[in-house]
C-alpha angles and dihedrals in degrees: 000000000000121000090249089049090049092050090052092049093047092050090049091051093049090056091043096052097040095049104100119254141136095300091055091050092049092048091051092045093046092048090049094049102036111018134258095279096051090041088062086076085067090050089051090053091052091050092050089049091047091051091050093047093047092050090045093050090049089050092054103257089141091059089050092052092046088053092047107051093168091056090046091050093049091050090049093052090045086053091049092052092050094050094044090047093052089046093053090047092052090050092047094048098037098105094042118096115266112259105252116236101008107194125258089241091056092050093043093047095050094047091046092053092048094047093045095050095041109118090201088061094049090048093048097050092047091047091048091057100039092047105035110027107099113228116230095032123097109266092219090062091051093048089061085068103032099048100053093041094050094043094047093051091043093052093049093047099047093039086056091051091049090049089052089052092050091048092049089049090058096051117115090249089044096124095051094039089048093057094049092041092052089050092049092048090047089055089048090054093049089050092046087054093047094049091048091051093049099044 
């Protein structure tokens, strides 16, 4: 990948990971409820998912999904159900006290589910490969540039959103804001799920 090609890819990836979506909402919510340090388990889950998606895209999973529209539709509907279900749970539990000391596995698992069934993620990874991988050059060589660039930008972005959530959680009105924020984020997740189901 040329330096100019890398700069264009990096710019695309910055726009891709800072544009709000389900991962951002989850990072803010996790930071508010559990602290920045514990919220980094959610960021780690997003990075694991990103690595798997990038490797999958390089291996041609996108082409398989394009060739099997029924499978793609089933995965899309499953993702919509997961996002809507998480949203309804957030709304239902918004006024209950946050469970102290949620385990790293719980934070990681939730973030991994959200990241995996996030239509924005799937579209972004497919776009990254269809737009930026140079035909005629070995994909492995290009992955040595794409993977660290994408993961570094992703880590910085979602860590910042988690820090924002942790800061909001420490505000004087944190308890009141937390309940309303969790309700609003729950509604957003339900809407993300509805849009995913309808598109």
